[in-house]
C-alpha positions in Angstrom: 51.9 -57.6 31.2 54.7 -56.0 33.2 56.1 -54.3 30.1 52.6 -52.9 29.3 52.3 -51.5 32.8 55.7 -49.9 32.6 55.2 -48.3 29.2 54.7 -44.6 29.3 51.4 -43.2 28.1 51.5 -42.0 24.5 51.8 -38.3 23.9 48.7 -36.9 22.2 50.9 -35.5 19.4 54.4 -35.4 17.9 56.3 -32.3 16.6 57.9 -32.5 13.2 60.3 -29.9 11.8 60.8 -29.0 8.1 62.8 -26.0 6.8 62.2 -23.9 9.8 58.5 -24.8 10.2 57.0 -27.0 12.9 54.1 -29.3 12.3 51.9 -30.8 15.0 51.0 -34.5 14.2 48.2 -36.1 16.2 49.1 -39.6 17.4 46.5 -42.4 17.4 46.8 -46.1 18.1 44.5 -48.6 16.4 44.6 -52.3 17.4 43.6 -53.4 13.9 46.4 -51.4 12.2 49.1 -53.4 10.6 51.4 -50.6 9.7 52.1 -46.9 10.4 49.9 -44.6 8.3 50.1 -40.8 7.9 47.3 -38.6 6.6 46.5 -34.9 6.2 42.8 -34.1 6.5 41.6 -32.1 3.5 38.7 -30.9 5.7 40.6 -29.6 8.8 44.3 -29.6 7.9 44.9 -32.0 10.8 47.9 -34.2 10.4 47.4 -37.7 12.0 49.8 -40.6 12.4 48.2 -44.0 13.2 50.2 -46.8 14.9 49.7 -50.5 15.5 49.4 -51.5 19.1 53.1 -52.5 19.6 54.8 -49.8 17.5 57.1 -47.6 19.7 56.5 -43.9 19.8 60.2 -43.3 18.8 59.5 -45.3 15.6 56.5 -43.1 14.9 58.6 -40.0 15.4 61.2 -41.1 12.9 58.6 -42.1 10.4 56.8 -38.7 10.7 60.2 -36.8 10.5 61.1 -38.8 7.3 57.9 -37.6 5.7 58.2 -33.9 6.8 58.5 -32.7 3.2 55.4 -34.6 2.3 53.5 -33.1 5.2 54.6 -29.6 4.3 53.6 -30.1 0.6 50.2 -31.5 1.5 49.5 -28.6 3.9 50.7 -26.0 1.4 48.1 -27.3 -1.1 45.2 -26.8 1.3 43.1 -23.7 0.6 43.5 -20.9 3.1 41.0 -20.8 5.9 38.4 -18.1 5.9 37.1 -16.7 9.2 33.5 -15.4 9.6 34.7 -11.8 10.0 34.0 -8.5 8.3 35.0 -8.3 4.6 35.5 -12.1 4.3 33.9 -13.7 1.3 31.7 -16.7 2.3 29.5 -18.8 -0.1 25.8 -19.0 0.6 23.9 -21.5 -1.6 27.0 -21.5 -3.8 27.1 -17.7 -4.3 29.9 -15.7 -2.8 28.7 -13.2 -0.2 30.8 -10.5 1.5 30.5 -10.4 5.3 29.5 -6.8 6.2 29.4 -5.3 9.6 26.8 -2.5 9.2 26.5 -1.4 12.8 27.9 -2.3 16.2 24.4 -2.2 17.8 22.5 -5.5 17.8 20.3 -6.2 14.9 19.1 -8.9 12.6 21.4 -10.7 10.2 20.2 -10.1 6.6 21.1 -10.5 3.0 21.9 -7.3 1.1 22.8 -6.6 -2.5 25.1 -3.7 -3.4 25.3 -3.6 -7.2 26.6 -7.0 -8.4 27.9 -8.1 -5.0 25.7 -9.9 -2.4 26.5 -9.5 1.3 25.6 -11.1 4.6 25.0 -8.0 6.7 25.3 -8.3 10.5 24.8 -5.7 13.2 26.5 -6.6 16.5 29.6 -6.1 18.6 32.6 -6.9 16.4 33.6 -9.7 18.8 30.4 -11.5 18.1 30.4 -11.4 14.3 31.7 -15.0 13.8 29.0 -16.4 16.1 26.2 -14.4 14.6 27.2 -15.4 11.0 27.5 -19.1 12.0 24.1 -19.0 13.7 22.6 -17.4 10.6 24.0 -20.1 8.3 22.8 -22.9 10.6 19.3 -21.4 10.5 19.3 -21.1 6.8 20.6 -24.6 6.4 17.8 -25.9 8.7 15.2 -24.1 6.7 16.4 -25.4 3.3 16.8 -29.0 4.7 13.4 -29.1 6.2 11.8 -27.8 3.0 13.6 -30.5 1.0 12.8 -33.2 3.5 9.1 -32.3 3.3 9.2 -32.4 -0.5 10.7 -35.8 -0.6 8.5 -37.1 2.2 5.4 -36.4 0.1 6.9 -38.3 -2.8 8.1 -41.3 -0.7 5.3 -41.5 1.9 8.2 -41.8 4.4 9.1 -39.3 7.1 12.2 -39.2 9.3 11.9 -39.7 13.1 14.2 -36.8 13.7 16.5 -34.3 11.9 19.7 -33.1 13.3 22.3 -30.6 12.1 25.9 -31.0 13.0 29.4 -29.9 11.9 30.4 -33.4 10.7 33.8 -34.0 9.0 33.5 -37.4 7.4 29.9 -37.4 6.2 27.6 -34.8 4.7 24.5 -36.8 5.8 23.5 -40.0 7.4 20.4 -42.1 8.3 20.2 -44.2 11.3 18.3 -47.5 11.7 15.7 -45.6 13.7 15.0 -43.3 10.8 16.9 -40.3 12.2 18.6 -38.1 9.6 21.8 -36.1 10.3 23.2 -33.4 8.0 26.1 -31.0 8.0 25.0 -27.4 8.3 27.8 -26.6 5.8 25.6 -27.8 3.0 24.1 -24.3 3.0 27.4 -23.1 1.6 27.1 -25.4 -1.5 24.9 -24.9 -4.6 21.3 -25.9 -3.8 21.5 -29.0 -6.1 24.0 -30.4 -3.6 21.8 -30.0 -0.5 18.8 -31.3 -2.4 20.8 -34.4 -3.5 22.0 -35.1 0.0 18.4 -34.9 1.4 17.2 -37.2 -1.4 20.0 -39.7 -0.6 19.2 -39.9 3.1 15.4 -39.9 2.5 15.9 -42.9 0.1 17.5 -44.8 3.0 14.2 -44.6 4.9 13.0 -47.1 2.3 16.2 -48.9 1.4 18.8 -49.0 4.2 21.6 -50.0 2.0 23.4 -49.1 -1.2 21.9 -51.8 -3.4 20.9 -51.4 -7.0 17.3 -50.8 -5.7 18.5 -47.9 -3.6 20.3 -46.3 -6.5 17.4 -46.8 -8.8 15.1 -45.1 -6.2 17.6 -42.3 -5.7 18.0 -41.5 -9.4 14.2 -41.5 -9.7 13.9 -39.0 -6.9 16.8 -36.8 -7.9 18.0 -36.7 -11.5 21.0 -34.6 -10.5 22.8 -37.3 -8.6 25.9 -37.3 -10.8 26.1 -33.5 -10.9 25.9 -33.2 -7.1 28.4 -36.1 -6.5 30.9 -34.6 -8.9 30.6 -31.2 -7.2 31.2 -32.8 -3.7 34.2 -34.8 -5.0 35.7 -31.7 -6.5 34.8 -29.0 -4.0 33.2 -30.5 -0.9 36.3 -30.5 1.3 36.7 -26.8 0.7 33.5 -26.1 2.6 35.3 -26.9 5.8 37.7 -24.0 5.5 35.0 -21.5 6.4 34.5 -20.3 9.9 
């Protein structure tokens, strides 16, 4: 007890050096952990080291430093981040769109086509482009999600108690025991078959709150493109988090 009281609070992160570069490593403790683990999030690029309760911070520092080359290699493989800014290319329903600032006066965000290239055209102060683009994408996601929910509700005879959009990192969608559905707004960046599949998946949970054979049979009956959508998410899903 005395040792626990005297121990310094953990820092929230460690610094690791590799060939002139410095990497920030978030430090977490988990009482159930049996060993030190190190991971790099494909979604955010965050580097996290997780420690058992009794492992010293100095031990964690040495462990992280010994894996500095691995950290650098994993980070180097991550796709470059793309901000919501003029001339950036952002997918909308799986199709690349150029972000175009058409005017500095306030106006509606709209889709335009110039030859073979599609654009998300925004009129606002340049400082507000990112927010306006994100708000537009969230609105489009909500519209597509609500349309898909309504379509599956008619087939299932089940309706969610509530629908929420978030910027989730670990799940594209979820269903609570109260029948509330949660989705990532980033699904609007993916091909429509992916959003449709995620809605079918969570709607199926309104009837089967599990992943039993009955659930999968119901899901495949609702959405024949299950395998196609899951393969796309496994291959490209993490990349959706690099936008914005």
